[in-house]
N, C-alpha and C positions, 0 to 999 in steps of 0.2 A: 391557395397553399399551390406552392410553384411544384415544378413536373421537372427531373430529368427524368432524359434515359440514358442510362449505362450501357456500353455496347466495349462487350467482352472479347477474349479470340482465342477461348483455351483457357485451362488451368495450372497454374507452373512457368515457374518465368523465363525456361530456357526452351518452352515451346506453343505458350497461353498466355494469358493474360499474368500478369506478374502478381501475387496470390494480399501483400501486403498494400499494397498501391487498389485495390480493388474492393478488397475489406472494410479502408480506410476511407476508400472514398466516399464509399456508403454510409458507414460511420456520420462521417462529415454533414454531408447532404441534408442525415435525418435533424444530428444535432443545428443544423441553419433553419431546421422549421419547415424544410422540403420532404417532398415526397418522392423515387424514384419506381422506378420498371425497367426488368434488366433485359437486350437480348444477348444475340449474335446470330452470326451467319447457321444457317444447315450447310455445311462444308465438308470436306475430307483433311486432318490435321497434314500439313505439309510435312512435319514427322514427328513420331515420341522419345522422346529423348526419359534415357535415368535422370532422376533426377540426384543421381547419387553419384556417378557414376561421371555424368558428359556424356555418355555414349549411346549414340543412335538405337532405338529399340527394334525389333524385328513386329512389327503390328502397326494395326493400322485404329485412328481412331476420327471421333466426329469434334468440329466446334464446339455448335452447337450443346452436343451433350456434356463435353468436359467443361462447360462454361457452365454448366445448372448447378456443378459440385459447388462453386462458387455459390449460386444465388438460389441453393435450399431447393432447386426444384420451379423454385418461382419465373419462370424463364416465358426468352417470346424469340420465333426464329424475325433475324433481321428483318427478312421479304415481308416484314407486318406495318414494316413504321410506319408513322405517320403523323410528318412534322408539328401537321396542325395539333395534336392534344401533346405536345412536349413546349416546356417556356426554356429549357439548352439542352444541353445534349456531351458526356462527358465521355472520354477514350482514356483508363489507361492504359498505362505501359505493359510489358514484356515482348519480350524475342516472340508468341503467336502476332506478333501486332506486324512487325516485319517479316516475317514465315504466312502467314494467313491470310492476315487482314488487306495487302499487297507481298509484294513478293523482292523485297530490300533486299534482305538476307542478300538471296544471293545473284538480286542485277542492279543494283544500290541504286543510284540516278534515275535507271531509265527504266527501274520497276514498274510493276502496271496492281493496280487499283483494282482487289476485290469488286467486282459491279454494283453489288447494294451497300453496301462501305460505301463508292463512289456517293452513290443514288443520297442517303442518310445525309452525304455534308453535303450533297450540294440543296437538299431540299430544304436545309438550316440556314445557310448561308440565304438562300434567294428567299424564304422567310422573315430572314436579319435578324434571327434568333442568336440566345450565346453558343457557341462552340471549347470546351476543351476539352484540354488533350495533354498526359501526363506521359513524361522519363521519355520514350523512343517514338511512342503516338506523334508530337506536335512537327516530324519529320514525314507521317503519311499526311495531316494536314496540308502539309506545304505541296506534297505532289499535287492533291482536290486544286486549290486556292493557290494560286497565281501569283506573286508576292507576300501571298503574304509574313508576316512576322511573328519570329518564332524563339524560344529557346530549348534547348535541351543540355543547357549547362555550359558546359566548357571541353566536352570531346572535340577535336579538330576535325577527326575525319566524318563525324557524322553531321557536323557541321557543313564543313563541306559537300558534301550530298547535299545538302538543304543550299545549298545556294546554287549550287548543277543540275537543281531542280528550278530555283529562279525565286525559290525567298530570301527571309532575310535573315539572317539569325543575329541572336544576342547575348552575349556569353550572362550566364550569373552561377548563383551558388545557391547555398539551399533555400527553399523557400520561400523564395523568392518569384513571383510570378508575373508574368511579359504579358501584356495588354495589345493587341493589333484593332486600335477602334473605331475603324473603315472597316473589318470584316466580325468584327467583337468575337473574336479569337483568343482562347488567354490560357497558357500552357504556363509550365514548369517543369526542373527536370529529374527531383526524384532520384532511383537511382541509378540515372545515366551519369550522376554520382558517387561517389564513394561513402553512403549514406546508413546512419542508425531507422532502426524503427520512429526512434521520434523523429526525422528527416522526414518521414515519410506523411506523420503523422499532421505536423506541422505542412509541408506540401499540401495535402488534402482539404487540411480545414481552408487555404489560402485561396489558390485555386476555387474553392469553393463558395469561399466567404464573397469573391471579389465578382464573383457570377454573376451571385447573388444581392449583391451591392448594384449594379450593371439593370440589374433586373427591375428595381424601385422605380 
């Protein structure tokens, strides 16, 4: 049975992992006949957002603790990740990717990537194992892997950021998956487009199935 590592960035689209993308990715992995373990960095969130008003709240939260909400408590600190144990790694989107896993929301193409996040991406790259990313997460991959070919859909600003970081962007629509064969990187746009939950279901299924096909 193939084994995925799934890396979360909190809980909630505006300050953490996008919950539909995360949950439907886990479902897609299970439906594909694979298994998963969930990870998140043990660190403070950039900030906490009220998901009703969009306003920043005067409190602090921990990315690992918040991600555990989605994982139903069964989660590991990213510092324990061992690439030799896994066949593939997957990064759901959400603003937590651009705020917690890296600083792109503030610094754009000059962003810095969390050290543990960078370590696990490079470990999977070196091991020549598939790396998947949904929504905004492909931009994170582009910051770590020079020259990688990815998609975030068709948003010109974010595509421009990817190009400024040295990546190649391909415009796509709902459910499409772009494969960078040299780096074994798989990306799909999900909520970077004006999407429904059915579109997210398609995107999660398609990227997981593309990775599973690559693992044969």
